[in-house]
C-alpha positions in Angstrom: 0.0 0.0 0.0 2.3 2.8 -1.2 1.5 6.4 -0.2 3.8 9.1 -1.3 5.2 11.5 1.2 3.6 14.9 0.8 2.2 17.9 2.6 -1.6 18.3 2.3 -2.1 22.0 2.8 -5.6 23.4 2.3 -6.5 25.5 -0.7 -6.3 29.2 0.2 -9.4 30.3 -1.8 -12.5 28.6 -3.1 -11.2 28.6 -6.6 -7.5 27.6 -6.0 -8.0 23.8 -5.9 -5.9 23.4 -9.1 -2.9 25.3 -7.6 -3.3 23.6 -4.3 -3.4 20.1 -5.9 -0.3 21.0 -7.9 1.4 22.2 -4.7 0.6 18.9 -2.9 2.2 16.9 -5.7 5.2 19.2 -5.8 5.7 18.8 -2.0 6.2 15.1 -2.7 9.3 16.0 -4.7 10.5 18.4 -2.0 9.6 21.4 -4.1 8.1 24.3 -2.2 6.1 26.8 -4.3 3.5 29.2 -2.9 -0.1 28.5 -3.9 -0.4 32.1 -5.2 2.6 31.6 -7.5 1.1 28.4 -8.9 -2.2 30.2 -9.4 -0.4 32.8 -11.6 1.5 30.2 -13.4 -1.6 28.1 -14.1 -3.6 31.1 -15.2 -6.2 30.3 -12.5 -9.0 32.9 -12.1 -12.0 33.2 -9.9 -13.5 30.6 -12.3 -10.8 28.2 -11.4 -8.2 26.5 -13.5 -9.5 25.9 -17.0 -8.0 22.6 -18.0 -6.1 19.7 -16.5 -3.4 20.1 -19.2 -2.3 23.3 -17.6 -1.4 21.4 -14.5 0.5 18.7 -16.5 2.6 21.5 -18.0 3.4 23.1 -14.7 4.2 19.8 -13.0 6.5 18.8 -15.9 8.3 22.1 -15.9 8.6 22.3 -12.1 9.5 18.7 -11.4 11.2 17.6 -14.6 9.0 14.5 -14.6 7.2 13.4 -17.8 3.6 14.4 -16.8 0.9 13.7 -19.4 -2.7 14.7 -19.7 -5.3 12.0 -20.1 -8.9 13.1 -20.9 -11.9 10.9 -20.2 -14.8 12.1 -22.3 -17.0 9.0 -22.0 -19.6 9.2 -19.2 -19.8 6.6 -17.9 -16.2 5.7 -18.5 -15.4 2.6 -20.5 -13.7 -0.4 -18.9 -10.5 0.4 -20.9 -10.5 4.0 -19.5 -10.9 2.7 -15.9 -8.1 0.2 -16.5 -5.8 2.8 -18.0 -6.6 5.2 -15.1 -5.6 2.4 -12.6 -2.4 1.6 -14.6 -1.5 5.2 -14.8 -2.0 5.7 -11.0 0.0 2.6 -10.1 2.9 3.4 -12.4 2.9 7.1 -11.4 2.9 6.3 -7.6 5.5 3.5 -8.1 7.6 6.1 -10.0 7.3 8.5 -7.1 4.9 10.8 -8.9 1.5 12.1 -7.5 -1.5 12.3 -9.8 -3.9 15.3 -10.1 -7.6 14.5 -11.0 -10.1 17.0 -12.3 -13.6 15.9 -11.2 -17.2 16.7 -11.6 -18.9 15.3 -8.5 -22.8 15.5 -8.5 -24.6 15.2 -5.2 -25.4 11.5 -6.1 -21.7 10.7 -6.6 -19.1 12.5 -4.6 -16.4 11.9 -1.9 -17.1 12.1 1.8 -18.1 15.5 3.3 -18.9 17.2 0.0 -21.9 19.5 0.0 -25.2 18.3 -1.6 -24.7 19.8 -5.0 -22.4 19.3 -8.0 -18.7 20.2 -7.3 -16.2 21.0 -10.0 -12.8 20.3 -8.4 -9.2 19.2 -8.5 -7.6 16.9 -6.0 -4.6 14.6 -5.8 -4.1 10.8 -5.7 -1.0 10.1 -3.7 -1.3 6.4 -3.1 -3.0 3.1 -3.9 -4.0 -0.2 -2.4 -4.0 -3.1 -4.9 -6.5 -5.2 -3.0 -9.8 -3.8 -4.1 -8.1 -1.2 -6.4 -8.4 1.6 -3.9 -6.9 5.0 -4.3 -5.7 7.4 -1.6 -6.9 11.0 -2.1 -5.3 14.1 -0.5 -8.0 16.7 -1.0 -7.1 20.4 -0.5 -10.8 21.5 -0.2 -11.3 19.6 3.1 -15.1 19.5 2.6 -16.7 18.4 5.9 -13.3 18.2 7.5 -12.1 15.4 5.2 -8.7 16.1 3.9 -7.8 12.5 3.0 -9.8 9.4 2.2 -9.9 6.1 0.2 -12.3 4.9 -2.5 -12.2 2.6 -5.6 -10.7 3.5 -8.9 -14.1 2.9 -10.4 -15.6 5.6 -8.3 -12.7 7.9 -9.1 -13.2 7.3 -12.9 -16.9 8.0 -12.6 -16.2 11.4 -11.1 -13.3 12.3 -13.6 -15.6 12.0 -16.6 -16.0 14.1 -18.7 -12.8 15.8 -17.5 -9.3 14.3 -17.2 -6.2 13.7 -15.0 -2.5 14.5 -15.0 -0.1 11.6 -14.4 3.6 10.6 -14.9 3.4 6.8 -15.2 7.2 6.1 -15.0 7.1 3.0 -12.8 7.4 -0.5 -14.2 4.7 -1.2 -16.9 2.1 -3.7 -16.1 2.9 -6.9 -18.0 0.6 -7.6 -20.9 -1.0 -11.0 -20.5 -1.7 -12.9 -23.7 -4.7 -14.9 -22.7 -4.7 -17.0 -25.9 -1.1 -18.0 -25.4 -1.8 -19.0 -21.8 -4.7 -21.1 -22.8 -2.6 -22.9 -25.4 0.2 -23.5 -22.9 -2.4 -25.1 -20.5 -3.7 -27.3 -23.3 -0.1 -28.4 -24.2 0.6 -29.1 -20.5 -2.4 -31.4 -20.4 -1.4 -33.4 -23.5 2.4 -33.3 -23.3 2.9 -32.9 -19.6 4.7 -30.0 -17.8 7.7 -28.6 -19.6 
């Protein structure tokens, strides 16, 4: 159950969740940047930070890590999108890189403590638990006093759509399993015995 070391400081305004999430990820690299400076760099206004790609660019520039932007336009997300999100989170965390998610959380589907209406928000994923495919969220908004919590990658994916996330999946790639080759190997073992 890896959780990256980080400082989870609260966002300083109601519209600086993007800068605050960027700041949380940067603290994991030992990089200290004021939220106000990140807001300027991200082009954040009173309407928030326009696009997750702006966060990827700042994280890449500030950390030197290969951050990418992945958009998830399908709502609900496809199985392939959920699996890619999980793979990107695992490989990012294993590589020492936090993930920033841009979510749209309606009252019927949001994290603990959120108010009973749709929230447009950024938060960070700073860890994971492989059993049950759980993700560890460090949330700068602290709705209802919750600054950190766990939930499944499926729930995270359902909130990310139709937005996206910023990740740097540099850890070891997940091995590709060739199901057909495995099936034939089992058949050969049955007829020819173990090799």
